[in-house]
N, C-alpha and C positions, 0 to 999 in steps of 0.2 A: 289322179289331181291337175292334172292340165285341163278335163272340163270343167272343172270346178271352181277353177281361176281366171279361165277365159271369161265368163258371164261378166264380173264385175271391171273388167278393161271396157266391154263394151259399153256397157250401162254408163261409165264415163266418156268415151266418148260420146256416145247420143245426149249424154248432159250437158256436155260443151257442144255440142252442135246445137241443140236447144236454144243456147243463151246465146249463141253468135249467129243462128238465122234469126229469135226471134225479135231480137236488137233491133235490127233493120227498119226503121219506119213505114218506109214507103209499104213492107207487106203487112204492118199492123192496123194503120189507120188506113183504107180504102175509101175513094170519092164519094161523098154527102148525096144526098137528093135522088132518092127512089122516085122514078115517076114511069116507069113503065113494066111488065112482067118477065120480061129480060131482064132489065135491072135486077129486079128483085130473086130472081133465080140464079145471079152469078153472085149478087151481093157477099153471102157464106164462105164463097170460096178467097175470096180476098182478104178475108179476115183471118188469122191466125187462131186468134182466142175461139170462136165462135167455129171455126173447122174442128178444130184439135173434140172442141167440148161436144160438139155432135156427132163426130166419130168415135169417142168414149163412149158416150151415152150405148151410144149401140153396140159395141165390145164388150161394155156390163153387162147389158142385156141379152148378148149371146147366147150365155152360159147357162138362159133359165128356158123353164115352156115355155113354147110358140104363144100361150094365152097370158104370161106373165110380163112374156117379152113386148107385147103388144100395148099392155096397162102399162109399161115403162115408156116405151117410146109416145104414145096418144098423150099420157098426163105433160109430159117434158114440151110436144107442142101446144098442148092444149096451154099452157101455163106462159108457153113463149107470145100465145095468141093473145093471151088476155093481159104480158106485158105491152106489146104492141100497142092492140089499141089504147091505152094507158099513154105511152109515150108520145102517139101524134093527138093525142089531147093535151098536152102538154105538161103531163103529171111526171117527174123528173124522182125518182126514191132516191133516197139516204143513201148512203154505201154501195152505189150499183157499180160503181168501175172496183170496188174493192170484190163485191158479190161475185163479178164476173173473174176477175185475177185467180179469186179461192175455187173458181170452179175448173181450172183449171190445171190447179195445183192438186185438188182433192183428188178430182178423175187423174190425175197424173200417177198420183202417187196410191191411189187403188192399181192400175195396170201396172205399176212397178212393182208393187208390194203381193200382184194376184190376191188382191181381197176385196171382195163384189160387195158393193153396201149392201143389208140386208131391204129384206122388199118393203117391208111394211114401213120402214120409217128413213129408206132410200128413197122413193115414189116423192117425198114432201121434199126430201133434200134437192132432186135434181131438177122436181120441178121449181124449185125456186131458184135453182140456175138458168130452168129457161126462160123464169119470169123477169129476171134481169138481164140477160140477153136480149128478149121480147124488147123490154123496156129500150134497149137502147138505141136497138133498130128500129123504133116506133117514130125514135124524134130525126131517124133519117130519114122514113118518107115523108115528101112533100103534103104539110100540111093542108088541111080540110077537107077533114073529116076523115073517116075512117075508110082509107084508099084502097079496094080490094086488089087490085089487078097485081100491084107490086109485092103487097102484103100473100096474096096466093104464090108467087113464086120464090118469095125468101121459106115459107114454111115449105113448099117441095121437094126444096134445094135442100131443107134439115133436115124432110125422111130422107132423101134420099142420103144423105149423108149416115142419118141412122143407119140403114138399112147397109149401105158399104161397110160400116163396123160391122153388124152382125155376120149377113154372105161372107167376108174374109175369115173372120174366125171359124166359123163353124166350113168353111170352105177346108180350111186347113187344118181342121180335126178331122177332115174325111180323108186326110192322107197319112191319116194313124200314126203321126208326129208330133206327139205333146210337147216334148221339147223346143221344137221350131214354131211351136204357137207360142211358149211360153216366153222364148227367145224375144220372138217379134214384138210379142205385146208389152216386156218389161222394157225393152228398149224403146218402145212409142212411151210407155211410161214418161222413162228417163228424159225422154226428150220435151217433154209437155213440162218435166219439173225444172229440168235446166232454164225452158223460159221463160221464168217466172226472177230469176235470179238477176236477170236485165231488165230493171224499170221500163216500160216504152214512153214515148217523151211525144 
């Protein structure tokens, strides 16, 4: 009985921490104007929306075979690249910010409920999330054509976050502690969901 009652308390605490931590503007909006590889590399780590989404995509991909995992991660990165290119060209898609918030909420909910999106409909959906994030980041890269250097940094950093999510889950699974894996995953999901309830200014 104690074990079944412990999780809701941890989930509620994680949700509360997400609400508090994500409401701090300094963490939500990193400096704009990406002009080099290092700036592009560091950029995703300063915006919690992208950080959370990239990690969550990796976690969702971790439970699949290697081929399916690669397809999920590469489709996200490809869609993100398309979004970056259009963003650099000044094409800003409607409901982009809502799409970014939805990516955090949806993926957080998937982790909280331990419900992974289906492969065939999940790839288009996750790709759309990658596109919205890329489109927002594309406007932050210094204008003047498709600047490859900062974009490579952005993509490499996003891939690193993906792989960190995959390795974290599979590493915990090797400990043969499924309850620990589920607990960490659900707490992270609750943290992501909680972050949505306090809009960022």
